[in-house]
VEXDREN-2710 file (C-alpha; in Angstrom, 1 decimal):
% VEXDREN-2710
k/r/px/py/pz
1/MET/12.1/9.2/3.1
2/LYS/12.0/8.9/-0.7
3/LEU/9.7/11.5/-2.4
4/MET/8.8/11.4/-6.1
5/ILE/7.8/14.7/-7.6
6/ALA/6.0/15.4/-10.9
7/SER/3.9/18.1/-12.4
8/ASP/1.7/19.1/-15.3
9/ILE/0.1/15.8/-16.4
10/HIS/-2.6/17.8/-18.2
11/GLY/-5.0/14.9/-18.7
12/SER/-2.6/12.7/-20.6
13/SER/-3.4/9.0/-19.7
14/LEU/-0.4/7.9/-21.8
15/TYR/2.1/9.8/-19.8
16/CYS/0.3/9.4/-16.5
17/GLU/0.6/5.6/-17.1
18/LYS/4.3/6.0/-17.7
19/LEU/4.6/8.0/-14.5
20/MET/2.8/5.2/-12.6
21/GLU/5.2/2.7/-14.1
22/ARG/8.1/4.8/-12.9
23/TYR/6.4/5.1/-9.5
24/GLU/6.3/1.3/-9.2
25/GLU/9.9/1.0/-10.2
26/GLU/11.1/3.8/-7.9
27/ARG/9.0/2.8/-4.9
28/PRO/8.9/6.2/-3.2
29/ASP/7.1/6.8/0.1
30/LYS/5.0/9.6/-1.4
31/LEU/4.2/11.1/-4.8
32/LEU/4.0/14.9/-4.8
33/LEU/2.1/16.3/-7.7
34/LEU/2.5/20.0/-8.4
35/GLY/-0.8/20.7/-10.1
36/ASP/-2.4/20.8/-13.6
37/LEU/-3.6/17.2/-13.4
38/LEU/-6.6/16.8/-15.6
39/TYR/-7.1/19.8/-18.0
40/HIS/-4.7/20.9/-20.7
41/GLY/-5.6/24.6/-20.4
42/PRO/-6.3/27.1/-23.2
43/ARG/-2.6/27.8/-23.9
44/ASN/-1.5/24.2/-24.5
45/ASP/-2.3/21.8/-27.3
46/LEU/-3.9/18.5/-26.3
47/PRO/-1.2/16.2/-25.1
48/ASP/-0.8/12.8/-26.6
49/GLY/-3.2/10.3/-24.9
50/TYR/-5.5/13.0/-23.7
51/ASP/-8.0/11.1/-21.5
52/PRO/-8.8/12.9/-18.2
53/LYS/-11.2/10.2/-17.1
54/ARG/-8.5/7.6/-17.3
55/VAL/-6.1/9.9/-15.4
56/ILE/-8.7/10.2/-12.7
57/ASP/-8.8/6.4/-12.3
58/LEU/-5.0/6.1/-12.3
59/LEU/-4.5/8.8/-9.7
60/ASN/-7.4/7.7/-7.5
61/GLU/-5.7/4.2/-7.3
62/LYS/-2.8/6.0/-5.6
63/LYS/-4.8/8.3/-3.4
64/ASP/-3.1/7.0/-0.2
65/VAL/0.4/8.1/-1.3
66/LEU/-0.5/11.3/-3.1
67/LEU/0.3/14.9/-1.9
68/CYS/-1.0/17.5/-4.3
69/ILE/-0.9/21.3/-4.9
70/ARG/-3.5/23.1/-7.1
71/GLY/-2.3/24.3/-10.5
72/ASN/-3.8/27.1/-12.5
73/CYS/-5.7/24.5/-14.6
74/ASP/-7.2/22.7/-11.6
75/CYS/-10.6/23.6/-10.2
76/ASP/-13.4/22.6/-7.9
77/VAL/-15.0/20.3/-10.5
78/ASP/-11.7/18.3/-10.6
79/GLN/-11.8/17.9/-6.8
80/MET/-15.2/16.4/-7.1
81/VAL/-13.9/13.4/-9.1
82/LEU/-10.6/13.0/-7.3
83/GLN/-10.5/11.1/-4.0
84/PHE/-7.6/13.0/-2.5
85/PRO/-7.1/16.7/-1.8
86/ILE/-5.8/18.9/-4.7
87/MET/-7.0/22.4/-3.8
88/ALA/-4.1/23.6/-1.5
89/ASP/-2.3/26.6/-3.1
90/TYR/0.9/25.8/-1.3
91/ALA/2.6/23.5/1.3
92/PHE/5.6/23.4/3.5
93/LEU/7.6/20.1/3.8
94/HIS/10.6/19.3/6.0
95/ILE/12.3/16.2/4.7
96/ASP/15.7/14.9/5.7
97/GLY/16.7/18.3/7.1
98/VAL/15.6/20.1/3.9
99/ASP/13.0/22.9/4.1
100/ILE/10.8/22.9/0.9
101/TYR/8.1/25.4/0.0
102/VAL/5.8/23.9/-2.6
103/THR/3.4/25.7/-5.0
104/HIS/2.4/25.4/-8.6
105/GLY/4.3/28.4/-9.8
106/HIS/1.7/30.6/-11.5
107/VAL/1.4/32.9/-8.5
108/TYR/4.7/32.4/-6.6
109/ASN/7.9/31.4/-8.4
110/GLN/11.6/32.2/-8.6
111/ASN/10.8/35.8/-9.7
112/LYS/8.1/36.3/-7.1
113/PRO/8.8/34.0/-4.1
114/MET/6.4/33.1/-1.3
115/PRO/6.9/35.4/1.7
116/GLY/9.5/34.1/4.1
117/VAL/10.7/31.3/1.7
118/LYS/14.1/29.9/2.7
119/GLY/15.7/26.7/1.6
120/TYR/13.9/25.4/-1.5
121/LEU/11.0/26.7/-3.6
122/LEU/9.6/23.8/-5.6
123/CYS/7.2/24.7/-8.5
124/GLY/5.8/23.2/-11.7
125/HIS/3.9/25.4/-14.2
126/THR/6.7/26.3/-16.7
127/HIS/7.1/22.7/-18.0
128/VAL/10.9/23.3/-17.9
129/PRO/13.2/21.4/-15.5
130/CYS/15.3/23.8/-13.5
131/VAL/17.5/24.3/-10.6
132/GLU/18.4/28.0/-10.0
133/GLU/20.1/29.7/-7.1
134/CYS/18.1/32.7/-6.0
135/GLU/18.6/35.2/-3.2
136/GLY/17.9/33.3/0.0
137/PHE/16.5/30.1/-1.6
138/THR/17.0/27.6/-4.5
139/TYR/14.3/27.3/-7.1
140/LEU/13.5/23.8/-8.4
141/ASN/11.2/22.6/-11.2
142/PRO/10.7/19.0/-12.2
143/GLY/9.5/19.8/-15.7
144/SER/6.3/18.4/-17.2
145/VAL/5.2/14.8/-17.5
146/SER/3.2/15.4/-20.7
147/ILE/3.9/18.7/-22.3
148/PRO/7.6/19.5/-21.9
149/LYS/8.7/23.0/-23.2
150/ASN/12.0/24.6/-24.4
151/GLY/13.3/21.4/-25.8
152/SER/13.2/19.6/-22.4
153/LYS/12.4/16.0/-21.8
154/ARG/9.2/14.6/-20.1
155/SER/10.5/14.3/-16.6
156/TYR/10.0/13.8/-12.9
157/MET/12.2/14.3/-9.8
158/LEU/13.1/12.3/-6.8
159/LEU/14.3/13.5/-3.4
160/GLU/16.2/11.0/-1.3
161/ASP/18.9/11.5/1.3
162/GLY/19.1/15.2/0.6
163/VAL/19.6/14.8/-3.1
164/PHE/17.2/16.0/-5.8
165/VAL/17.4/13.9/-9.0
166/TRP/15.7/14.7/-12.3
167/LYS/14.9/11.6/-14.4
168/ASP/13.7/11.2/-18.0
169/LEU/10.1/9.8/-17.9
170/GLU/10.7/7.5/-20.9
171/GLU/13.7/5.6/-19.7
172/GLY/14.0/6.6/-16.0
173/LYS/17.6/7.8/-16.6
174/VAL/19.1/10.5/-14.4
175/TYR/20.0/13.7/-16.4
176/MET/20.4/16.3/-13.6
177/GLU/21.0/16.3/-9.9
178/HIS/21.3/18.8/-7.0
179/LYS/22.6/18.0/-3.5
180/ALA/20.6/19.8/-0.9
181/ILE/22.7/18.7/2.1
END
């Protein structure tokens, strides 16, 4: 199974369109979004191409392949316009022998892991790509599609054959990888 992972679109149609272009090129089985889909939030500047209504259309077109987790900027009103579930606070995935605990990162993260987490903890929220070995698990973050922080690139991740790969959203080039198995 090939899984594409992205986070923190924050209503940018410009970068959501680029993500959809990468989706078409990568041809994953599923696209996992780690929250903060439509709203930029009070702590972030408006991202380039801010157009939540266009983002709604782009994501609804992919409703059959999307898996989503609720971010701290997502709410019930967002769920009313999206045709796929986004309100789960966390999920557990077992892909290619890899256990992955998934959450946005504003409640549970590498400093405050989910109870019983083993294997991998996958979060968004910080807008900073990361792989960090923690006690009993590995923390992963794909970075942000629209508002990268700490000098990072706009990015997404892939998981295929037990390897996590971070790619630059602009060019689709690999810049980091982590072998899970």
